[in-house]
N, C-alpha and C positions, 0 to 999 in steps of 0.2 A: 504494500500500500504506500503510495507516494507521501512524502512528508508534507504536512500542511505548511503553507507559506505564512510568514509573519507579516500581517497587513498593517501593523501599527507604524505610524510615521516616526522616523528617527528624530530624536531631539538633539539639539546642540548640547554637547557635554558641558556641564556646569563649569564656570571659570575659564572657558576657552578664550584664548587671546584673540583679539581682532587683528585683521590683516593690517600691516603697516601701510598707510595710505600715502600715495604720491600722485601729484597732478599728471605725471607722465605714464603712470600705470594704466593699462588699457581700459579696464572696467571703470576705474575712477575717472579717467579722462572722458569716457562716454557719458557717465552720470553728470559730470560737470558741464559738458557741452549741452546736454538736454535741459539741465536746470536753467542755464543761461537763455536758451531758446524759449522755454516755457515762461520764464519771468519777463521776457520782452513783451508778452501779450496778456499776462494775468497776474493776480496777486499771489504771493507766496502761500497764503492760506488755502488757495484754490488748487494747489498742486499737491497731489497725493503721491505717496511712495510707490503705489501700484502703477500709477500713470508714469511716473518718472522712470522706474525700472523697465516698464514695458517699452517706452520710447528709446531707452538706452540699450535695449536688447540683453538685459541681464535679469537674474532672479531677485526676488525680494530678499532671499537669504544672502545673496551676494552683497546687497546693500547693507544689511545688518552685520555682515561680517567685517564691514569697514567703518560704519558709523553707528553710534548709539541710537540716534533718532534723526528726524528731519532738521531740527534746529542745529544739531551738531554738524550736519552736512552743510547747511547754509553758512555756518561760521567758517568752516573750511573753505567753501567755495568763494566767499567774499574776500577772505584773506588772499587766495590765489588770484582772483580777478583784479583786485585793487593793487596787488603787488606787480602783476604783469603790466597794468596800465601805468604804474609809476615807473617801471623800467623803460617802457616805450618813451615816455616823456623825458626821462633822463638822457636817453640816447639822442633824442632830437635837440635837447638843450645843449648837450656836449658838442654836437656837430655845429650848432650855431656859434657857440663860444669859440670853436676852433677855426672859424672862417673869417675872423676879424670883422664881425658885424658890430654895428654900434649898439649901445645898450638899448636904445629905443627900438631898434630892429629886433633884438633878441626878445624883448618884452612883448612886442607886437606879435611875433611868431609864436611865442609860448601861449598867449591867450587864444590865438586862432586854433592851436592844437587842442586846447582845453575845450573850446566850443565844439570842435569835431568829436572829441571823445564823449562829452555829455550828450551829444545828439545821437550817439549809437544806442539803439533800442535795448540791446543786451546789457550794456553797461548801466543804462538808466534803470532797467528792471532790477538788476542786482542792488543798485543804490537804493531804490524804493523799499525793497525787502529789508535791507540792512537798517535803514533809518527808522522804518516803522517798528521793527522789533526793538530798536534802541530806545523808543519812548517808554517801554515797559522795563527795560534793563539796559542801561548805558553801555554795558560791556559788549553788547552785540554790535555796536557801531565802532568799536576800537579800530578795526581794520580800515574803515573809511577815514577816521580821525587821523590815523597814521599817514594815509594817502595825502590828505590835505596838508598836514604838517610838512611832509616831504616835499610837496610842490613849493611851499613857501620857503623852506630852508634851502632848496637847491637853487632857486632863483636868487635868493639873497647871497649865497656863496658865490654864484657865478658873476654877479655884477658888483659885489661889495667893494672891491679894490678900485672901481672906476667911478664911484659916486660918493658924495659926502654923507655924513650921518643923517642930516635933515632930509635929504632926498631919499635915502634908503628907508627912513621911517615912513615917509609918505607913500613910497612904492609898496611897502609891506602892507599898509592899511588898504590901499586900492586893490591889491591882489586878494586880500581877504574878502573884500566886497565882491570882486569878480567870482570867486569860488562860491560865496553865499548865493549870489544871483543864479549861477548855473545849477546849484543844488536845489534851490527852491523851484526853478523851472522844471527840472527833471522829476520832481515830486508831484507835479500836476498830472493827474491821470487822464483828464479830458484834453485831448490833443488840440481841440479848438481854442482852449484857454492858454495853451503854451505859447511862449514867444518863439518865433521861427529862428532858424540859424541866421538868416539875413538881418533880422531885427537885432539879434545879439551881436552880430559882427558890426553893426552900425553904431552900437553903444559901447560895448565893453573894451575893444582895443583902444579907442581914443581915451577912455577913462583911465586905463592902466598907464598909458604913456604920457598923460598930461603932466606938464611940468618938467619933463626930463631934458628938454632941449636947452633950458636956460641956466640950470644950476649944476650941471655936471662938471666934474673936474676934468681938466685936459690931460690926456695921456702923455707921459714923457716919452719923447722920441730919441733916436740915436744922437741927434745933434740938438743942443739947447736952442739953436736959432730956428729949428724947424718944429715949432709947436703944432700939434695936431688940432685941426678945426672940428673934428668929430671925435667923440669918446668911443673907444672900442673896448670890448671885454678883454681883460688881460689873458694872455696865453703864453705858453713856453714855445719859443721858436729857436731852432738851431742857430748857433752864432753865425754860420756861413750863409744863412738864408733869411736874415732879418729883413722885414718889410717896413717901409715908411708908410704911415697912414696917409690916405688920400687927402690932398689939400682941396679946400673949397674955393 
């Protein structure tokens, strides 16, 4: 007589360790990709684990093998997303600083990059979910707070040697206003009430660079007689290839 099959579902052994998650691990990357896509169109509360795993092509067990719950996954996903966005902005800012652009040009380009970033539906969706949970527990928005602080600190570090303290203080305040405006606009769920990219581009770049042309320190050039007429972001240039700033 054949042996009867055990039809009881297998339970996860108590105390079993979860898989070490990484944003580049295949299953985790698929879950992250689908969460971003879903949040671009709906609230976090409306995204179920069953829906998320189904779209990602993995089992619910695979999800719980990596994350304790949906909140834990959002915390991980927001940290990855804002970290990646921060890295992209850093590369852009470093490239601008290394191309002998004026401080005004660097600031103008940085705010344009920020407007493009916040207009991205997936970034805005992650931002909305993070900020909304942050109202009940501020720790949920730490990843976004680090992102904002990083934007401010990198811009400050990039141009600090080229401007005086008073100008830097004003620039820092205006960048905070820019970030607050972009954050508030992204939190608006009704697209008809949101400011368009064209409207933001019309207002925010001029706001950030206002006052930069009159009170900037002049960059010291090779020769004391050749004072630069435009301030450039300091950079390290090989001795044999020093460039003179363009005269106006």
